[in-house]
N, C-alpha and C positions, 0 to 999 in steps of 0.2 A: 504494500500500500504506500502511496506517495505521501510525503510530508506536506501537509496543507499549510501554506504560508498565509498570514494575514498582514495587511498593511495598516498601521495605526497612525493617523495624522497627529502631528504635534504642533505646538505653537512656534516652532522654529522654521524659518523660511527655507524651503528647499530640502527639508529633512523629514523623513518618515521613519517609523520604527517597524521593521519587518520581523514578525515572530511566528513561531509555530508552537502549539500547546501539545504536551505529551510527556514522555519520560526519556530524558537525555542524560548522557554520562560523558564526563571528561576524565582525564587521568587523576583529577583531584576532587571532583564533586559530581553530584547528581542534581539536575534541575528539572522543574516542571515546564519550562519554556526554553526553546532554542531561539536565540536572538541572532538573526542573520544580518551581518554588517558587511556583506560582500560588496554591495553597491557603493557604500561609503568608502570602501578601500580601493575600488577599481574604477568607478565612474568619476571622471574629472570634475564635473559640476557638483557632485555630492561631496567629493573630497575637498573641494574649495569651500563649500558651505561649512563643513566640519572645521576646517582650518580657521575660518573667520571667527566662528563661535569660540573656539579654544583660545585663539590669540587674544581676543578681547578680555578673557578671564585672567591672563597673565600680564597684561599691559602695564599696570601701574607700578609694580615694584619688583619685577623679575628680570634678572640678567640671564641671557641665553647665548651660549657660544656654540653648543652642539645639541642636536636632537638624535637620540638613539631610538630606532624604529623596531618595535617588537611586533609579532603577530602579522607580518606582511603589511605593515602600514606605511611603506615607503612613499606611496603616492601622496598620502595625507601629509607625511613628514615634509615632502618637497613643497607642498602648498603652504604648510604652516611656516616653514622657513621664509618663503616668499612673502607671506602676509606679515610676518614679524619684521622683515627687512623694510617693507613699505611703511610700517608703523614706527620705524626708528627705534626698535628695541635696543637697549644697551647691550653691548658685548665687550669682552675683555681681551679677545684674541688679536693677535697682531694684524691680521688681514681684515678685521672689521666685517666679518661675514659669519654665516652660520653653517657649520658642518652637519651633514646628514649621514649617519653611519648605522650599520646593522651588525649586531654581535653574532658570533657563532655559538651554537649549543653543543656542549660536550655530552658524552654518554651519561654523565652524572647530573645532567640538568643545570650545570654551571654555564655561565656566559663568559666568553673570552673575546678579546680583541687582538688581532694580529699586530706585529710590531709596527707596520706601516699605518695602522689606525690608532694605536695607543696615544700618539701625540695629540690627537683630536679629543682625547678624554683627559689627559694629564693637565691639571691646573685649570681646567675649563668648567664652566657652569653648564651642567648637562640636564636637559629636559627629557624625561622618559615618556615615550609615546607608545601606547598599547591599544589594542582593539577593545579589550574589556578588562576590568579589575573586579573580580568576584572573590576568589580566595585570597588574592594578594601574593601568591607564591612567586609568580613571574616578576612582578614589580620588585619584590624583595631581592630576588636573584639579580635583577638589573642594578639595584642600589648597591648590593655587595660588590658587583663588578666595577661600578663607577668608583667606589671607595678604594678598591684594590688597585686600580690603575691611576689613582691620585686625582680623580675629579671631584666635583662638588655637585650634589643633587639639587637641581633648580626647581623640581616639581614633577608631578605625574599627571599626564593628560591621556584621556581615553574617550571612546565613544559611549560605552556603557559601564557603570560602576555601581557596586552596592556599598562601597566604602567611601568615606569622606577624607580619611587620613590613614596613612601607613607609616609607622615608625616616625611620627612627627612631621611627615611631609604631606602637604595638601594634595588631594586627588580631585582634579577637575574633569568632569565628564559632560557629554552632550545629553545623555539620557541616564536616568536612575530609576529605582523602583517606583517612584511617584508616577512615572509614565506607564508603568505596568504593575499595578498594585498587587496582583495575584502572584507575581514572580517569587519563587522560593528556591533556595539552594541548600543542599545537605551534603554531609559526608556519606560515603557509601554505607557506613555502619549505622547511620541514623536515618537513612532515606525511608520515609513512610510509604513511598510507592513500591519499593522493594519488599517491604514488610507485608504490603497488601497483595503481593504476588503479581504486580504489574510488570510486564516485560519491558525491557529497554527498547525504545523505538529506534534510536540512532546513537552512534558514538560521534561526538563533536569535538572540534579543536579550532584553532585559528584559521584553518583552511576551509572549514565547512563541516558537513555532516556525511556520515556513511550509515545507511539504513541497515538494520538487523532484521533477519527473517524475511 
């Protein structure tokens, strides 16, 4: 059976929330909704709309030298850097520009930067850009990597988040549970859908979903 996607209009110009209701699982959690952010990550007009919303939230007091892109958010990251450049964001690097980099994942879920990218982290104010922040594991891994390579975490930006803060750093998102009040996330051990014998509809990650059965 196909995953039935619904489009929920929001008050944000050019941005809709696309969701499917069911039983979905990631490597860290189970959810009753799958939030599909494919279009925001791949369609230029939507990526630009996301970037404008996010940039406005960081404008007043944030220095940004580098954006690290998690969850395949490079298109948004490019738009965000362009928006911040237009808005005259302060940065401290010698070239007065914003670097856009993507870390590598090790088999142990750690994030690393190769030697040619490390100077774009070291001593820089680094903004973490993710597709979503639900459990916070990926954002924490990014913060650990930034600290290890000598950078400074400037903030966390994403499309959907259930958290407002992670380890003292503000999380700025386009959407949150107020846009989807019935949304819930559980660990696999506490998932009420599993306890009720509901089969998992699909496995999901930053690339999308894979149906089961």
